[in-house]
FIPAKE-277506 format. One record per atom (N, C-alpha, C): x, y, z. Coordinates in steps of 0.1 Angstrom, whole numbers, plus 5000, padded with zeros to 4 digits. Atoms other than C-alpha are relative to their C-alpha. Layout:
XYZ...
END
This chain:
500150005016337247958497499150044995500949965008335548158475499049874987500250055005332848008452500549994989499550055013334248068418501449935001498950054997337647938434499449875002500350115001335647598444499749944985500250035011334247618410500849954989498850015010337647658389500749845008499250154999338747328412499049874992501050105000335647138405499849984980500050065012336047208366501249944996498550075004339847158367499549835003500250174998338746788381499649954991501050075013336146718351500949974992499049995013338446818323501249935004498850135001341346588337500049905002501050114994339246328350500049964984500150025014338046358311501249974992498650025006341546358299500149855000499450104996342346068317498649864998501050125009338945848304500549974986499550035015339945938269500949924998498650085000343445838273500049815005499550084997343045548291498249855001501150055000339245428286499849974984500249975016339545498248498950075000502049925004335845718250500750114993499949895010335746008228499750115015499949934989335446328250498249984999501850024989331346328248499549915006500350114990331246008261500450005014499349974992333846098285498750065008500449914993332046398297498749985005501550034995328846248298499949875014499950084984329945948319499850055014499549904992331546228340498350045009500749924997328346418341498449935006500950084994325646118350500649935013499350054990328145988374499650055014499349994982327945938416500850105000498949875000330946088413500250125003500549845001329946418400499250015009500149894988327646468427500450015008499449964986329746428453501450094997499249865002332146638435499650145000500549855001330146908430499150045010500750004987328846878468501150055009498949894990330947168490500249855011499350114990330846888519500549934999499450135005332346598504501750075001498749975001335446798498500949924988499350055014336546588465500350114990499449905012336846908446501250035005499349924996339546988468501249844996498850105009341646618456500350054989499050005009343646548435499149914986501250085012342346448398500149865001499550155001343946128400499249905015501250054988342146058435498349964994501049995008339246148418499449924988500250105015339745918386499849885009500150094995340145638410498849995006501349974995336845748425499149934987501250005015335045738392500249864998499650125005336945418381499049905010501050094991335245248413498849974996501449965002332145378407499549884986499950085014332545248370499749815000500050125000333444898381498849925004500250044990331544828410498350085000501449945002328245068402499850125012500249914990329045288432501450035007499249984993331245478454500449915013500050054985332545278485499950125014501149924992331445408521501050155003499049894996334745648525499450144997500449835008332845958507498750015002500949954991330346148529498850004992500849935009327246258509498849895002
END
């Protein structure tokens, strides 16, 4: 997979997860994006070794919710 394709998948996940945060958590766009870009989840999403960029936005949203709830992502995500 090319670097452009990976970037597209990452950007698509960020966009869709931001929309989920805005709808379900009632966050503004700026707050949703701030939550994402400051998260451990985003670090893992952008690490090609984890493969999270290849997962669905719904799965990634669940991981971000877990981090928001417990302060970390569970042990099933390498990195």
